[in-house]
C-alpha positions in Angstrom: 95.7 126.2 103.0 96.4 122.8 104.5 98.7 123.1 107.5 102.3 122.5 106.6 101.6 122.7 102.9 102.9 125.8 101.0 101.6 126.3 97.5 103.8 128.1 95.1 102.5 131.3 93.5 102.1 129.5 90.2 99.9 126.8 91.7 102.5 124.0 91.5 103.2 121.7 94.4 106.1 119.4 95.1 105.8 115.7 94.1 106.5 114.7 97.7 103.6 116.7 99.1 101.3 115.5 96.3 102.3 111.8 96.8 101.9 112.1 100.5 98.4 113.5 100.2 97.4 110.8 97.7 98.7 108.0 100.0 96.8 109.5 103.0 93.6 109.8 101.0 93.8 106.3 99.6 94.6 104.9 103.1 91.5 106.7 104.6 89.0 106.1 101.8 90.0 102.7 100.5 92.6 100.7 102.4 91.5 101.3 106.0 87.9 100.2 105.2 89.3 97.2 103.3 91.4 96.3 106.3 88.4 96.3 108.5 86.3 94.3 106.0 89.1 91.7 105.6 89.9 91.6 109.3 93.5 92.7 109.0 94.5 90.5 106.1 98.1 90.7 105.1 97.0 91.5 101.5 96.1 95.0 102.7 99.7 95.6 103.7 100.8 94.6 100.2 98.3 97.0 98.8 99.6 99.8 101.0 103.1 99.2 99.6 101.8 99.2 96.1 99.9 102.4 96.6 102.9 104.2 98.1 105.0 103.3 95.0 102.2 104.2 92.6 101.4 107.5 94.4 104.9 108.7 93.6 104.4 107.9 89.9 100.9 109.5 89.9 102.4 112.6 91.5 105.2 112.8 88.9 102.6 112.5 86.2 100.4 115.2 87.7 103.3 117.6 88.0 104.9 116.6 84.6 104.7 118.0 81.1 102.4 115.4 79.6 99.0 117.2 79.8 97.0 114.3 78.5 98.5 111.8 81.0 98.1 114.3 83.8 94.4 114.9 83.0 93.8 111.2 82.8 95.6 110.5 86.1 93.6 113.4 87.8 90.3 111.9 86.4 91.1 108.4 87.7 92.1 109.7 91.2 89.0 112.0 91.5 86.7 109.2 90.3 88.3 106.8 92.9 88.5 109.2 95.8 85.2 111.1 95.2 82.8 108.5 93.7 79.2 109.5 93.3 76.3 110.2 90.9 76.8 114.0 91.0 79.4 116.1 89.2 82.6 116.6 91.1 82.2 119.9 93.1 84.8 120.0 95.9 84.6 122.6 98.7 86.8 125.7 98.3 89.4 124.5 100.7 90.1 121.4 98.6 91.7 123.6 95.9 94.4 124.6 98.4 95.5 121.0 98.9 98.4 119.6 96.9 96.0 117.5 94.8 93.6 120.4 94.3 96.5 122.6 93.1 97.7 120.0 90.7 94.3 119.3 89.3 93.6 123.1 88.8 96.9 123.5 87.1 96.5 120.5 84.8 92.8 120.3 84.2 91.1 123.4 85.6 87.9 122.3 87.2 87.3 118.8 85.8 83.5 119.0 86.3 82.7 122.4 85.0 83.3 124.5 81.9 82.9 127.6 84.0 83.1 128.3 87.8 81.9 131.0 90.1 84.2 133.9 91.1 84.4 132.3 94.6 85.5 128.9 93.1 87.9 130.7 90.7 89.4 132.5 93.6 89.9 129.3 95.6 91.5 127.7 92.5 93.8 130.6 92.1 94.5 131.1 95.8 93.1 134.6 95.8 89.8 136.2 97.0 86.6 136.4 95.1 87.1 140.2 94.9 90.6 139.5 93.4 88.9 137.4 90.6 86.4 140.2 90.0 89.2 142.7 89.6 91.1 140.4 87.2 87.9 140.0 85.1 87.2 143.8 85.2 90.8 144.5 84.0 90.6 141.9 81.3 93.2 139.6 82.9 90.6 136.8 83.1 87.8 136.3 80.7 84.2 136.2 81.8 82.3 133.1 80.7 79.1 133.9 78.6 77.0 132.0 81.2 78.6 133.8 84.1 81.7 133.1 86.2 85.1 132.4 84.7 86.0 129.7 82.2 87.8 126.8 84.0 90.3 126.6 81.1 91.3 130.3 81.7 92.1 129.5 85.3 94.2 126.5 84.3 96.0 128.7 81.7 96.7 131.4 84.3 98.1 128.9 86.7 100.4 127.5 84.0 101.5 131.0 83.0 99.9 130.6 79.6 97.5 133.5 80.1 98.3 137.1 79.5 99.4 138.7 82.8 99.7 142.3 83.7 102.4 143.9 85.7 103.5 142.9 89.2 100.1 143.9 90.6 98.2 140.8 89.3 
């Protein structure tokens, strides 16, 4: 878990935490390098202000009820923040961040139909063994190709999946 960030049991995060992380990531990955390249041009300050305002809107969309808009926003942010020729495959700790929790809750794993038990555990905030136990008890389906379907993780985080008693 990111220091100072507390995820809720259902995987949701606050809009403020999410907007803050988006602003920090865009500053580090886009605006700081642009500021260096443009030698401190005032236009970068204007972009920082714009990003702060937009980050609040993106966070509201990512935590809102419009699934399609949330998935599209997640896709745009991931494509911008994690460009590359390979499929998006973040490290396990990324799923504990506000953006990781929001993406897992709205889209599951955007780059994979199924994920390993270790990745499923990171997305759910439990251990690999915890995922194994959920699969064994029929609380999470096993994907035919191995692992767990990404959509099943998303559904569980949203509360759409069948849940057992208080021991889950």
